[in-house]
N, C-alpha and C positions, 0 to 999 in steps of 0.2 A: 325278571324272576322266572325260573323254570317251574312249570306246573308240577305239583307234588306227585302226580301219577308217574312221572318219569323216574325210573329206578336206576338209570345209568349214572355214570360219573361225568357230569357235564362240566365240572370244574377242572379236571385234569386230562380228560380224554378228548382230543380235538374232534374226532368223529361224533362222539356223543354230544359234544357241545353244539356242533353244527346241526345234528338231527333234532335236538331239543328245541331249536328255534322254530321248527315247523309246527310245533304244537300250538303256537299262537297265530299262525298264518292261515288266512281264510281263502276266499276266491273273490277278489275285488271286482272283477268284470261281471260275474254272475250276480254278486251281491248288489251291484249298482242297478242291474236290470230288474231284479226283484224289488228293490227299493222304489223303483219307478212304477212297477206294476201293482204292488200290493194294495194301494188305495183305490184302484180302478175296479169296476164291476167284472165279474168273472168272464162273461162273454167277450168283453173288450181285452182282458188279459190274454185269452186264448187266441183271439184274432191277431193281436200284435205279435205274439210268439210265432204263429203260422206265417205271418208276413216276413218276420225276421229270418225265417228259415226258407224263404222262397228266393228264386233266382232274381226276381225283379220286385223288391219289397216296397218300392215307392218311398214316400216320406215316413220316417220313423222317429220316435223320441231318440235323443242323442245316445242314450245308454244302449238301446237296442241296435241302433245303426253301428255303433262301435263294435258290438259283439258280432253283428253280421259281417262286417269287414274283416274282423279277426278270424272268423270261421272260414272265410273264403281263401285265406292265406295258407297254403299247404307247405310245410317245411321241406327243405331240399332233401332231408334224409329219408323222407317217406317213400317207400317203394310199394306201389299198390299190388303188383304181382306177388310180392313176398307176403304182404298182408292177406291176400286172398288165400294163399297156401296155408297160412295159420288158421284162418277161419274154417277151412275145410277139415282141419283136425277135429274141431268141435262138432261139426256137422256129421262127419262120417262115423264118429264114435257114438253118436246118438244117445241111447239110454245110458251107456257107461259115463258119458260126460254129465248127463243129468244127475246120475247117482253121486258122482264126485262133487259137483257143484252143491248139491243139496246136503250131503252128509260129510263133506270135508271142508270145502271152501267157506260155505256159510257158517258152519259150526266153529271153525277156527277164527272167523271174524267175530263171532259172539264171545270168544274167549277173552278178548280185550276188555278188562273191567271198566275202562273209561270210554273206549271207542264204542261200546254197545249202548251207552246212555241215550243218544238220540233215537235209537230204535225203541228203547223202553218208553221214553217220554212221548214219542209220536204214536206208539202202539202199532206201528206198521207191520211188525212181525210177531205180535202176540194176539192180534185181533183176528182178522180174516187171513189166516196163513195161506190158504189155497190161492187167494187172489194175488197176494204178494209174490208167491212163488211163480205163478203164471206170468206176472209182470217181468220178473227176473228172467224167465225163460224167453220171453219175447225180446227183451233187450239183448240177450246173448245171441239168439238166433239172428236178429237183425244186423248186428255188427259183424257177424260171421259170414254172411253171404258175399259172394264176389261183388266188388265195388260197393259194398254196403256202407262204407265210410266216405263216399263222395258227397260233396255238398248237395243237399236235396234228397239223398238216398235215405231209406228207412233207418239204417243203422246210425247214421250221423244225427238224424232227427231225434231218435230215441236217446242217444248219448247226451245231446244238448238238453233235452227235456228232463232227463234224470239229474243232470247238473243243476237245473233250475229248481227242481224239487228239493235237492240238497240245500240250495240257497234259501228257499222258502222256509224250510225247517230251521235252518240256522238263524234266519231273521226272527223267527218266533222264540227260539231258545235264548237268543241274546237279550230278549226282553222278559224272560221268565225268571222269577226268583228261585226256581228250582235248579237253574244251571249254576254249577260251582266252578267258575272259571279258574280260580286259583288252584283247584285240585285237578281239573280235567283239561285245561287249556281252552282254546276256542272250540265251539261246536263244529263238528264235521270239518276238522282242520286238515292241513296238508299231510301231516304225519299219518292220520287215519286213512285219508283218501289214497295215499301211496300204498298202504297195506291192502286196500280193497283191489287195486289194480293187480297186485301180485296174486291175490286169491283167485282171480279169474284167468290168470296166465300161468305163471311158474308153478303155483300150488296145484292148479288144475292138471298140468302135465304130470307132475309127480303122482297125483292120485290115479290118473289113467294108467300109469305104469304099475302102480300098486295092484290094480285090478287085472293086470296081464295084458293091457292094450299095448300095441307096438307103435311107439312114437319115436321117430328117428331124431338125431341131433339137429338135422336141418329143419324138421317140422317144429321142434321145440323153439328154435331160433325164430322161425316164421310166426309162431304163436305169440312170442314176446314182442315181435315187431308190430303185429296188429294191435296188441294191447298197449304198447307204447303210444301209438297214435290215438287210440280210444281214450287213454288217460289224458293225453294233451287236450283233446276236445272237451273232456270233462273237467278241465281246469286244474289238473295236477301239475305242480311245478316240474319243469323238465329235468331239474337236478335229481328228482326222485323217480324218474322213469328209466328203468333198466334197459340197457342196450344189448345185453348178452345174458345167457344163462348164469354165468359166474357172477355178474353184477346183481342179478335178481336174487340168487341164493345168498349173497353177502348182505344185501339190504334186508331180506326177510329175517336172516339170523340177527341182524342188528335191531330190528323192530321187536322180535321175540325177547331179546336180551334186555330191552329197556321198558317193558311193560310188566305189570303185575300179574298175579295168578288169576284165573277165572273166579268170578264172584257169584253171588246169588242170582243176579240178573243174567249172567252167562248161562247158568243152569236153567233158568225160567225160559229163555229164548230157545235153548236146545231141546228141552222136553216138549215145548209147545210145537216145535217143528216136527218132531218125530210122532208125537201123539195125535197130531192133526189127522193122520191116516185113520186112527181108530174112530175119531169123530165122524169120519166120512164112510165108515163101515168096513174098514180093512180088518182082516182076521188077526187074532193075537199073534199068530206065527209071523205075519208080515211085520208087525211092530218089533218082535224079537229080532228078526233079521235086520231091521233098520238099526237097532241098537248095536248089534254085532258088527254090522258094516261100518258104522260110525266109529266104534272102538278101534277097528283095524286101521281105518283111514287117518284118524287123528293121533293115534298112538296112546299107549297106556297112561302116560303122565297126564295128558289132557283129559282122557276119558275118565280116569279116577277123580280128577278135580271137578269134572262135570257130573259126577255121580251117575255114570251110565251103568246100568245093571249088566251082569254077566248072564248068559243063558246057554242052553244046549246048542244054540246057533253060532256060537263064537268061532267054530272052526269052518263054517260054511263059506265065509268070504275067501279064505285061502284056497278052498276047493274051486271056487269061482275063478280066482286068479289063474290057477293052472289050466282050467277049462278054456278061458278066454285066450290065454297064451297059445295053447295047442291049436285052437281054431284059427287064430291069427297066422300061425306058421303054415298051416295047411292052405289057408285061403290065399296066402301070398304067392303061391305057385299056380294059381288059377287065373287066367286072363279075364279081365272085366269085373272081377270081384270088387275092386276098389271103387269103381263107378257105381256099382249096385249098392255098396255100403253107404256111399255118399247120399244116394237117393233115399234109402231107407232111413238113414240118420236124420236127414232134413225133414222127412215126413214125421219122425218122432217129435222133433221140436215144434213143428206146426201143429200137430195133434195136441201136444201139451198145452199150447195156448188156446186152441179152439175148445177144449173141454171146459174152460172157464169163461172165455169171451165170445165163443161162437165164431161167426164169420167176420165179426168186427175186429178192427185192429185195436191194440191197447192204446188208450189216449195219452197216458203219462201227463195228466193235467196237474197243474199246481193245486195242492190241497187248500181247501177253504179254511179248515181248522187243522193246522199242522200238528198240534199237540192235543193229546187226549186230556180230559179234565183230571 
């Protein structure tokens, strides 16, 4: 039986029927690890995960040993140099990438009226918004650095830990009377995880171009390649990992066509994201700009469904687009500008994390209480 959230035609359309199956698919490898860890004391959980992610883990429970061995197997299609080039797109665009991820990628993720339920029930993005955004920034930064997805590197470690956090939340939701499986499918299912990978890759590139950033076809391809591998490490079925921009666009269109309109929870998550700035002392003009930028990046249809207000700032993002495009064209003719942009962009991502976590790295620990009361 197909979850009622699916609004496509799974009975007569072969692609819809195939996609609908992923609503009930979870992540058996990570779920087995969490099932083995959840009854152990937290210090033991963290110690076992650290050992699993080390080059010489020693004796491990079977579930963690199996994941360790799987993570060490790099598929033949993965090209590290190509992935490094994709990561540099995010790093060199710095603040622009941060704006797109915050006000386009995350918001479009919230638009899914069933995919957003784990966020609502866990409270992970309506509680301490600033902490969650800093965690996301660290994750993106870590996977984007050169060789960041090698076994033992910070990017791979972050991706695996985020995968286990998903599994821990899933474990709790499966046992919660609030989870409506017939309506929503499995919690944090493959359908939704595939959409998340696209939000951090194809949708990100689209947003950068909307803001006037110059991203070549080769850079777009490299970005997708990086996130294809990140998605694999995070447990996404390889059938749902795009190998080209055309595949990514087709899959995103299919996901959009088979989910419902944004709901009340979509709006709550989005307004919590934008209004968090006001709670931290941002002036009203900054909040108005954030709403205007979000409207431009996600488009009028979604913006109206999310009840994003209009303001006198609505035209400013288009001015920004022309400004960024003009600067990019001029800078392209100056030797060394690309390397300097990369350094400045990387510094932006590092500073974003340090403002919340200081010199410490983000731990990405399994939550003790995954669901809010």
